[in-house]
mmCIF file of the C-alpha atoms, coordinates in Angstrom:
data_MODEL
# 
_entry.id   MODEL 
# 
loop_
_atom_site.group_PDB 
_atom_site.id 
_atom_site.type_symbol 
_atom_site.label_atom_id 
_atom_site.label_alt_id 
_atom_site.label_comp_id 
_atom_site.label_asym_id 
_atom_site.label_entity_id 
_atom_site.label_seq_id 
_atom_site.pdbx_PDB_ins_code 
_atom_site.Cartn_x 
_atom_site.Cartn_y 
_atom_site.Cartn_z 
_atom_site.occupancy 
_atom_site.B_iso_or_equiv 
_atom_site.pdbx_formal_charge 
_atom_site.auth_seq_id 
_atom_site.auth_comp_id 
_atom_site.auth_asym_id 
_atom_site.auth_atom_id 
_atom_site.pdbx_PDB_model_num 
ATOM 1   C CA . MET A 1 1   ? -86.676 15.497 6.114   1.00 0.00 ? 1   MET A CA 1 
ATOM 2   C CA . ALA A 1 2   ? -83.386 13.692 6.507   1.00 0.00 ? 2   ALA A CA 1 
ATOM 3   C CA . ARG A 1 3   ? -83.486 9.939  6.033   1.00 0.00 ? 3   ARG A CA 1 
ATOM 4   C CA . ILE A 1 4   ? -81.091 9.395  8.941   1.00 0.00 ? 4   ILE A CA 1 
ATOM 5   C CA . PRO A 1 5   ? -81.700 11.083 12.301  1.00 0.00 ? 5   PRO A CA 1 
ATOM 6   C CA . TYR A 1 6   ? -79.328 13.857 13.201  1.00 0.00 ? 6   TYR A CA 1 
ATOM 7   C CA . ILE A 1 7   ? -76.901 13.396 16.043  1.00 0.00 ? 7   ILE A CA 1 
ATOM 8   C CA . GLU A 1 8   ? -77.044 16.503 18.151  1.00 0.00 ? 8   GLU A CA 1 
ATOM 9   C CA . ASN A 1 9   ? -74.003 17.658 20.069  1.00 0.00 ? 9   ASN A CA 1 
ATOM 10  C CA . GLU A 1 10  ? -74.748 15.945 23.371  1.00 0.00 ? 10  GLU A CA 1 
ATOM 11  C CA . SER A 1 11  ? -76.871 12.991 22.291  1.00 0.00 ? 11  SER A CA 1 
ATOM 12  C CA . VAL A 1 12  ? -74.080 10.432 21.695  1.00 0.00 ? 12  VAL A CA 1 
ATOM 13  C CA . PRO A 1 13  ? -71.052 10.586 24.031  1.00 0.00 ? 13  PRO A CA 1 
ATOM 14  C CA . ALA A 1 14  ? -68.837 8.692  21.548  1.00 0.00 ? 14  ALA A CA 1 
ATOM 15  C CA . THR A 1 15  ? -69.055 11.660 19.168  1.00 0.00 ? 15  THR A CA 1 
ATOM 16  C CA . ALA A 1 16  ? -68.095 14.347 21.704  1.00 0.00 ? 16  ALA A CA 1 
ATOM 17  C CA . ALA A 1 17  ? -64.524 14.845 20.467  1.00 0.00 ? 17  ALA A CA 1 
ATOM 18  C CA . ALA A 1 18  ? -65.598 15.075 16.830  1.00 0.00 ? 18  ALA A CA 1 
ATOM 19  C CA . VAL A 1 19  ? -68.420 17.490 17.691  1.00 0.00 ? 19  VAL A CA 1 
ATOM 20  C CA . GLU A 1 20  ? -66.085 19.692 19.711  1.00 0.00 ? 20  GLU A CA 1 
ATOM 21  C CA . ARG A 1 21  ? -63.489 19.798 16.926  1.00 0.00 ? 21  ARG A CA 1 
ATOM 22  C CA . ILE A 1 22  ? -66.011 20.540 14.167  1.00 0.00 ? 22  ILE A CA 1 
ATOM 23  C CA . LYS A 1 23  ? -67.799 23.211 16.193  1.00 0.00 ? 23  LYS A CA 1 
ATOM 24  C CA . ALA A 1 24  ? -64.483 24.857 17.073  1.00 0.00 ? 24  ALA A CA 1 
ATOM 25  C CA . GLY A 1 25  ? -63.629 25.047 13.371  1.00 0.00 ? 25  GLY A CA 1 
ATOM 26  C CA . ARG A 1 26  ? -67.066 26.417 12.466  1.00 0.00 ? 26  ARG A CA 1 
ATOM 27  C CA . ARG A 1 27  ? -67.403 29.175 15.054  1.00 0.00 ? 27  ARG A CA 1 
ATOM 28  C CA . GLY A 1 28  ? -69.586 27.017 17.293  1.00 0.00 ? 28  GLY A CA 1 
ATOM 29  C CA . GLU A 1 29  ? -71.893 25.823 14.531  1.00 0.00 ? 29  GLU A CA 1 
ATOM 30  C CA . LEU A 1 30  ? -72.736 22.198 13.799  1.00 0.00 ? 30  LEU A CA 1 
ATOM 31  C CA . LEU A 1 31  ? -74.254 21.997 10.319  1.00 0.00 ? 31  LEU A CA 1 
ATOM 32  C CA . ASN A 1 32  ? -76.784 19.335 9.394   1.00 0.00 ? 32  ASN A CA 1 
ATOM 33  C CA . ILE A 1 33  ? -74.242 17.615 7.147   1.00 0.00 ? 33  ILE A CA 1 
ATOM 34  C CA . TYR A 1 34  ? -72.052 16.954 10.169  1.00 0.00 ? 34  TYR A CA 1 
ATOM 35  C CA . LYS A 1 35  ? -75.034 15.921 12.287  1.00 0.00 ? 35  LYS A CA 1 
ATOM 36  C CA . LEU A 1 36  ? -75.617 13.161 9.720   1.00 0.00 ? 36  LEU A CA 1 
ATOM 37  C CA . LEU A 1 37  ? -71.972 12.233 9.307   1.00 0.00 ? 37  LEU A CA 1 
ATOM 38  C CA . LEU A 1 38  ? -71.557 11.901 13.074  1.00 0.00 ? 38  LEU A CA 1 
ATOM 39  C CA . HIS A 1 39  ? -73.061 8.431  12.758  1.00 0.00 ? 39  HIS A CA 1 
ATOM 40  C CA . SER A 1 40  ? -69.475 7.699  11.697  1.00 0.00 ? 40  SER A CA 1 
ATOM 41  C CA . PRO A 1 41  ? -67.260 10.079 13.700  1.00 0.00 ? 41  PRO A CA 1 
ATOM 42  C CA . ALA A 1 42  ? -64.155 9.249  11.650  1.00 0.00 ? 42  ALA A CA 1 
ATOM 43  C CA . LEU A 1 43  ? -65.993 10.155 8.432   1.00 0.00 ? 43  LEU A CA 1 
ATOM 44  C CA . ALA A 1 44  ? -67.344 13.362 9.980   1.00 0.00 ? 44  ALA A CA 1 
ATOM 45  C CA . GLU A 1 45  ? -63.847 14.449 10.966  1.00 0.00 ? 45  GLU A CA 1 
ATOM 46  C CA . SER A 1 46  ? -62.243 13.435 7.673   1.00 0.00 ? 46  SER A CA 1 
ATOM 47  C CA . TRP A 1 47  ? -65.025 15.238 5.761   1.00 0.00 ? 47  TRP A CA 1 
ATOM 48  C CA . PHE A 1 48  ? -64.425 18.341 7.863   1.00 0.00 ? 48  PHE A CA 1 
ATOM 49  C CA . ASP A 1 49  ? -60.673 18.178 7.191   1.00 0.00 ? 49  ASP A CA 1 
ATOM 50  C CA . HIS A 1 50  ? -61.097 17.498 3.481   1.00 0.00 ? 50  HIS A CA 1 
ATOM 51  C CA . LEU A 1 51  ? -63.678 20.219 2.936   1.00 0.00 ? 51  LEU A CA 1 
ATOM 52  C CA . GLY A 1 52  ? -61.560 22.670 4.919   1.00 0.00 ? 52  GLY A CA 1 
ATOM 53  C CA . ALA A 1 53  ? -58.481 21.910 2.834   1.00 0.00 ? 53  ALA A CA 1 
ATOM 54  C CA . THR A 1 54  ? -60.461 22.069 -0.392  1.00 0.00 ? 54  THR A CA 1 
ATOM 55  C CA . ARG A 1 55  ? -61.979 25.437 0.411   1.00 0.00 ? 55  ARG A CA 1 
ATOM 56  C CA . TRP A 1 56  ? -59.321 27.219 2.453   1.00 0.00 ? 56  TRP A CA 1 
ATOM 57  C CA . LYS A 1 57  ? -55.896 25.678 1.824   1.00 0.00 ? 57  LYS A CA 1 
ATOM 58  C CA . THR A 1 58  ? -55.501 25.925 -1.928  1.00 0.00 ? 58  THR A CA 1 
ATOM 59  C CA . THR A 1 59  ? -54.139 28.555 -4.288  1.00 0.00 ? 59  THR A CA 1 
ATOM 60  C CA . LEU A 1 60  ? -57.587 29.079 -5.836  1.00 0.00 ? 60  LEU A CA 1 
ATOM 61  C CA . ASP A 1 61  ? -59.006 32.504 -5.099  1.00 0.00 ? 61  ASP A CA 1 
ATOM 62  C CA . GLY A 1 62  ? -62.319 32.756 -3.279  1.00 0.00 ? 62  GLY A CA 1 
ATOM 63  C CA . ARG A 1 63  ? -64.215 34.201 -6.218  1.00 0.00 ? 63  ARG A CA 1 
ATOM 64  C CA . LEU A 1 64  ? -63.231 31.343 -8.529  1.00 0.00 ? 64  LEU A CA 1 
ATOM 65  C CA . ARG A 1 65  ? -63.965 28.785 -5.833  1.00 0.00 ? 65  ARG A CA 1 
ATOM 66  C CA . GLU A 1 66  ? -67.460 30.199 -5.230  1.00 0.00 ? 66  GLU A CA 1 
ATOM 67  C CA . ILE A 1 67  ? -68.247 30.456 -8.942  1.00 0.00 ? 67  ILE A CA 1 
ATOM 68  C CA . VAL A 1 68  ? -67.378 26.795 -9.419  1.00 0.00 ? 68  VAL A CA 1 
ATOM 69  C CA . ILE A 1 69  ? -69.243 25.605 -6.305  1.00 0.00 ? 69  ILE A CA 1 
ATOM 70  C CA . ILE A 1 70  ? -72.365 27.558 -7.239  1.00 0.00 ? 70  ILE A CA 1 
ATOM 71  C CA . ARG A 1 71  ? -72.222 26.296 -10.829 1.00 0.00 ? 71  ARG A CA 1 
ATOM 72  C CA . ILE A 1 72  ? -72.033 22.688 -9.617  1.00 0.00 ? 72  ILE A CA 1 
ATOM 73  C CA . ALA A 1 73  ? -74.927 23.261 -7.218  1.00 0.00 ? 73  ALA A CA 1 
ATOM 74  C CA . GLN A 1 74  ? -77.055 24.892 -9.916  1.00 0.00 ? 74  GLN A CA 1 
ATOM 75  C CA . ALA A 1 75  ? -76.325 22.204 -12.505 1.00 0.00 ? 75  ALA A CA 1 
ATOM 76  C CA . ASN A 1 76  ? -77.378 19.543 -10.002 1.00 0.00 ? 76  ASN A CA 1 
ATOM 77  C CA . ALA A 1 77  ? -80.301 21.472 -8.477  1.00 0.00 ? 77  ALA A CA 1 
ATOM 78  C CA . TYR A 1 78  ? -78.506 21.066 -5.150  1.00 0.00 ? 78  TYR A CA 1 
ATOM 79  C CA . GLU A 1 79  ? -80.521 23.420 -2.985  1.00 0.00 ? 79  GLU A CA 1 
ATOM 80  C CA . TYR A 1 80  ? -78.545 22.807 0.220   1.00 0.00 ? 80  TYR A CA 1 
ATOM 81  C CA . ALA A 1 81  ? -75.284 24.118 -1.271  1.00 0.00 ? 81  ALA A CA 1 
ATOM 82  C CA . LEU A 1 82  ? -77.036 26.959 -3.050  1.00 0.00 ? 82  LEU A CA 1 
ATOM 83  C CA . ARG A 1 83  ? -78.557 28.141 0.223   1.00 0.00 ? 83  ARG A CA 1 
ATOM 84  C CA . GLN A 1 84  ? -75.228 27.784 2.039   1.00 0.00 ? 84  GLN A CA 1 
ATOM 85  C CA . HIS A 1 85  ? -73.309 29.768 -0.582  1.00 0.00 ? 85  HIS A CA 1 
ATOM 86  C CA . ILE A 1 86  ? -75.830 32.325 -1.864  1.00 0.00 ? 86  ILE A CA 1 
ATOM 87  C CA . PRO A 1 87  ? -75.823 35.058 -0.795  1.00 0.00 ? 87  PRO A CA 1 
ATOM 88  C CA . ALA A 1 88  ? -73.402 35.129 2.152   1.00 0.00 ? 88  ALA A CA 1 
ATOM 89  C CA . LEU A 1 89  ? -70.363 33.171 0.935   1.00 0.00 ? 89  LEU A CA 1 
ATOM 90  C CA . ALA A 1 90  ? -70.678 34.316 -2.676  1.00 0.00 ? 90  ALA A CA 1 
ATOM 91  C CA . LEU A 1 91  ? -70.936 37.991 -1.767  1.00 0.00 ? 91  LEU A CA 1 
ATOM 92  C CA . ALA A 1 92  ? -68.058 37.710 0.708   1.00 0.00 ? 92  ALA A CA 1 
ATOM 93  C CA . ASP A 1 93  ? -65.839 36.391 -2.089  1.00 0.00 ? 93  ASP A CA 1 
ATOM 94  C CA . GLY A 1 94  ? -66.856 39.030 -4.616  1.00 0.00 ? 94  GLY A CA 1 
ATOM 95  C CA . VAL A 1 95  ? -69.542 37.188 -6.592  1.00 0.00 ? 95  VAL A CA 1 
ATOM 96  C CA . SER A 1 96  ? -72.643 39.341 -7.022  1.00 0.00 ? 96  SER A CA 1 
ATOM 97  C CA . LEU A 1 97  ? -76.176 37.983 -6.914  1.00 0.00 ? 97  LEU A CA 1 
ATOM 98  C CA . GLU A 1 98  ? -76.502 38.844 -10.601 1.00 0.00 ? 98  GLU A CA 1 
ATOM 99  C CA . GLU A 1 99  ? -73.399 36.773 -11.340 1.00 0.00 ? 99  GLU A CA 1 
ATOM 100 C CA . CYS A 1 100 ? -74.745 33.889 -9.254  1.00 0.00 ? 100 CYS A CA 1 
ATOM 101 C CA . ASP A 1 101 ? -77.899 33.923 -11.345 1.00 0.00 ? 101 ASP A CA 1 
ATOM 102 C CA . ALA A 1 102 ? -75.890 34.156 -14.581 1.00 0.00 ? 102 ALA A CA 1 
ATOM 103 C CA . LEU A 1 103 ? -74.022 30.961 -13.689 1.00 0.00 ? 103 LEU A CA 1 
ATOM 104 C CA . LYS A 1 104 ? -77.142 28.991 -14.674 1.00 0.00 ? 104 LYS A CA 1 
ATOM 105 C CA . ASP A 1 105 ? -76.283 29.831 -18.293 1.00 0.00 ? 105 ASP A CA 1 
ATOM 106 C CA . TRP A 1 106 ? -72.781 31.241 -18.005 1.00 0.00 ? 106 TRP A CA 1 
ATOM 107 C CA . ARG A 1 107 ? -71.597 30.918 -21.605 1.00 0.00 ? 107 ARG A CA 1 
ATOM 108 C CA . PRO A 1 108 ? -73.443 33.972 -23.049 1.00 0.00 ? 108 PRO A CA 1 
ATOM 109 C CA . SER A 1 109 ? -72.958 35.983 -19.851 1.00 0.00 ? 109 SER A CA 1 
ATOM 110 C CA . PRO A 1 110 ? -70.639 39.016 -19.933 1.00 0.00 ? 110 PRO A CA 1 
ATOM 111 C CA . PHE A 1 111 ? -69.631 38.556 -16.288 1.00 0.00 ? 111 PHE A CA 1 
ATOM 112 C CA . PHE A 1 112 ? -66.852 35.969 -16.429 1.00 0.00 ? 112 PHE A CA 1 
ATOM 113 C CA . ASP A 1 113 ? -63.300 36.400 -17.698 1.00 0.00 ? 113 ASP A CA 1 
ATOM 114 C CA . ASP A 1 114 ? -61.413 33.852 -19.824 1.00 0.00 ? 114 ASP A CA 1 
ATOM 115 C CA . ARG A 1 115 ? -59.846 32.192 -16.775 1.00 0.00 ? 115 ARG A CA 1 
ATOM 116 C CA . GLU A 1 116 ? -63.219 31.763 -15.062 1.00 0.00 ? 116 GLU A CA 1 
ATOM 117 C CA . ARG A 1 117 ? -64.781 30.506 -18.300 1.00 0.00 ? 117 ARG A CA 1 
ATOM 118 C CA . ALA A 1 118 ? -62.063 27.863 -18.654 1.00 0.00 ? 118 ALA A CA 1 
ATOM 119 C CA . ALA A 1 119 ? -62.740 26.704 -15.082 1.00 0.00 ? 119 ALA A CA 1 
ATOM 120 C CA . LEU A 1 120 ? -66.510 26.671 -15.654 1.00 0.00 ? 120 LEU A CA 1 
ATOM 121 C CA . ALA A 1 121 ? -66.136 24.686 -18.884 1.00 0.00 ? 121 ALA A CA 1 
ATOM 122 C CA . TYR A 1 122 ? -63.910 22.224 -17.020 1.00 0.00 ? 122 TYR A CA 1 
ATOM 123 C CA . ALA A 1 123 ? -66.442 21.890 -14.193 1.00 0.00 ? 123 ALA A CA 1 
ATOM 124 C CA . ASP A 1 124 ? -69.254 21.348 -16.694 1.00 0.00 ? 124 ASP A CA 1 
ATOM 125 C CA . ALA A 1 125 ? -67.194 18.705 -18.509 1.00 0.00 ? 125 ALA A CA 1 
ATOM 126 C CA . MET A 1 126 ? -66.511 16.904 -15.223 1.00 0.00 ? 126 MET A CA 1 
ATOM 127 C CA . LEU A 1 127 ? -70.224 17.026 -14.398 1.00 0.00 ? 127 LEU A CA 1 
ATOM 128 C CA . ALA A 1 128 ? -71.047 15.477 -17.773 1.00 0.00 ? 128 ALA A CA 1 
ATOM 129 C CA . ALA A 1 129 ? -68.523 12.622 -17.669 1.00 0.00 ? 129 ALA A CA 1 
ATOM 130 C CA . PRO A 1 130 ? -65.311 11.634 -15.906 1.00 0.00 ? 130 PRO A CA 1 
ATOM 131 C CA . ASP A 1 131 ? -63.302 11.849 -19.143 1.00 0.00 ? 131 ASP A CA 1 
ATOM 132 C CA . VAL A 1 132 ? -62.783 15.564 -19.792 1.00 0.00 ? 132 VAL A CA 1 
ATOM 133 C CA . PRO A 1 133 ? -62.229 16.347 -23.496 1.00 0.00 ? 133 PRO A CA 1 
ATOM 134 C CA . ASP A 1 134 ? -58.672 17.331 -24.413 1.00 0.00 ? 134 ASP A CA 1 
ATOM 135 C CA . ASP A 1 135 ? -59.692 20.731 -25.800 1.00 0.00 ? 135 ASP A CA 1 
ATOM 136 C CA . VAL A 1 136 ? -61.400 21.658 -22.518 1.00 0.00 ? 136 VAL A CA 1 
ATOM 137 C CA . PHE A 1 137 ? -58.355 20.571 -20.539 1.00 0.00 ? 137 PHE A CA 1 
ATOM 138 C CA . GLU A 1 138 ? -55.953 22.437 -22.807 1.00 0.00 ? 138 GLU A CA 1 
ATOM 139 C CA . ALA A 1 139 ? -58.030 25.619 -22.465 1.00 0.00 ? 139 ALA A CA 1 
ATOM 140 C CA . LEU A 1 140 ? -57.783 25.206 -18.689 1.00 0.00 ? 140 LEU A CA 1 
ATOM 141 C CA . ARG A 1 141 ? -54.013 24.754 -18.899 1.00 0.00 ? 141 ARG A CA 1 
ATOM 142 C CA . LEU A 1 142 ? -53.685 28.211 -20.497 1.00 0.00 ? 142 LEU A CA 1 
ATOM 143 C CA . HIS A 1 143 ? -54.803 29.794 -17.212 1.00 0.00 ? 143 HIS A CA 1 
ATOM 144 C CA . PHE A 1 144 ? -53.771 27.418 -14.427 1.00 0.00 ? 144 PHE A CA 1 
ATOM 145 C CA . ASP A 1 145 ? -50.587 25.690 -13.347 1.00 0.00 ? 145 ASP A CA 1 
ATOM 146 C CA . ASP A 1 146 ? -50.468 22.007 -12.385 1.00 0.00 ? 146 ASP A CA 1 
ATOM 147 C CA . ARG A 1 147 ? -51.171 22.660 -8.710  1.00 0.00 ? 147 ARG A CA 1 
ATOM 148 C CA . ALA A 1 148 ? -54.212 24.821 -9.435  1.00 0.00 ? 148 ALA A CA 1 
ATOM 149 C CA . ILE A 1 149 ? -55.548 22.242 -11.911 1.00 0.00 ? 149 ILE A CA 1 
ATOM 150 C CA . VAL A 1 150 ? -55.310 19.523 -9.259  1.00 0.00 ? 150 VAL A CA 1 
ATOM 151 C CA . GLU A 1 151 ? -56.968 21.808 -6.705  1.00 0.00 ? 151 GLU A CA 1 
ATOM 152 C CA . LEU A 1 152 ? -59.760 22.765 -9.105  1.00 0.00 ? 152 LEU A CA 1 
ATOM 153 C CA . THR A 1 153 ? -60.335 19.131 -10.061 1.00 0.00 ? 153 THR A CA 1 
ATOM 154 C CA . VAL A 1 154 ? -60.590 18.108 -6.400  1.00 0.00 ? 154 VAL A CA 1 
ATOM 155 C CA . LEU A 1 155 ? -62.916 21.057 -5.695  1.00 0.00 ? 155 LEU A CA 1 
ATOM 156 C CA . VAL A 1 156 ? -65.281 19.951 -8.459  1.00 0.00 ? 156 VAL A CA 1 
ATOM 157 C CA . GLY A 1 157 ? -65.114 16.302 -7.388  1.00 0.00 ? 157 GLY A CA 1 
ATOM 158 C CA . THR A 1 158 ? -65.664 17.220 -3.745  1.00 0.00 ? 158 THR A CA 1 
ATOM 159 C CA . TYR A 1 159 ? -68.805 19.208 -4.434  1.00 0.00 ? 159 TYR A CA 1 
ATOM 160 C CA . MET A 1 160 ? -70.105 16.503 -6.764  1.00 0.00 ? 160 MET A CA 1 
ATOM 161 C CA . MET A 1 161 ? -69.613 14.030 -3.899  1.00 0.00 ? 161 MET A CA 1 
ATOM 162 C CA . HIS A 1 162 ? -71.146 16.495 -1.446  1.00 0.00 ? 162 HIS A CA 1 
ATOM 163 C CA . ASN A 1 163 ? -74.217 16.709 -3.685  1.00 0.00 ? 163 ASN A CA 1 
ATOM 164 C CA . ARG A 1 164 ? -74.551 12.945 -4.096  1.00 0.00 ? 164 ARG A CA 1 
ATOM 165 C CA . VAL A 1 165 ? -74.105 12.085 -0.419  1.00 0.00 ? 165 VAL A CA 1 
ATOM 166 C CA . PHE A 1 166 ? -76.380 14.709 1.061   1.00 0.00 ? 166 PHE A CA 1 
ATOM 167 C CA . THR A 1 167 ? -79.053 14.487 -1.631  1.00 0.00 ? 167 THR A CA 1 
ATOM 168 C CA . ALA A 1 168 ? -79.265 10.709 -1.112  1.00 0.00 ? 168 ALA A CA 1 
ATOM 169 C CA . LEU A 1 169 ? -79.571 11.233 2.654   1.00 0.00 ? 169 LEU A CA 1 
ATOM 170 C CA . LYS A 1 170 ? -81.991 14.162 2.128   1.00 0.00 ? 170 LYS A CA 1 
ATOM 171 C CA . VAL A 1 171 ? -80.147 16.537 4.438   1.00 0.00 ? 171 VAL A CA 1 
ATOM 172 C CA . ASP A 1 172 ? -82.360 19.397 5.550   1.00 0.00 ? 172 ASP A CA 1 
ATOM 173 C CA . ILE A 1 173 ? -81.464 22.883 4.364   1.00 0.00 ? 173 ILE A CA 1 
ATOM 174 C CA . GLN A 1 174 ? -79.958 24.954 7.160   1.00 0.00 ? 174 GLN A CA 1 
ATOM 175 C CA . PRO A 1 175 ? -82.334 27.548 8.552   1.00 0.00 ? 175 PRO A CA 1 
ATOM 176 C CA . ALA A 1 176 ? -81.402 31.105 7.679   1.00 0.00 ? 176 ALA A CA 1 
ATOM 177 C CA . LYS A 1 177 ? -79.457 32.905 10.356  1.00 0.00 ? 177 LYS A CA 1 
ATOM 178 C CA . GLY A 1 178 ? -81.535 35.632 11.902  1.00 0.00 ? 178 GLY A CA 1 
# 
């Protein structure tokens, strides 16, 4: 159970504009993460904008993005993100359930190409420490230009932050859509 009560769409008039904007951008849905963040409407809106830019306004392809997000969630035992991304988002971006499972121990897996492996190694290095080893970074550089490296780095950092914030607040996992 969440440590902070959720703000539902009509419960606090001061959040109405933020709720309307977030719901409009999420096909009418208000996820639990936003129901928590609405305690600070400016943070809820900036989170929505940042996450939207990180996921939808970069040059990273959907498959790579999902592989990295799922790997971060698995490495951190972040059940909320795993449930949000597997199966629906992963499958929609071309990541099979078998590949999702293989991300737990991706190095011996036959599923990922050299580009994806470089991104996964980079994500793992960022998860381990803020100072990524030079050899990991140079392997990444073989497959990505400067823009994509910045976008990938922000994607990893964003989902690390996502994990830390919503694990600390004990956000409830979204119920499955029926």
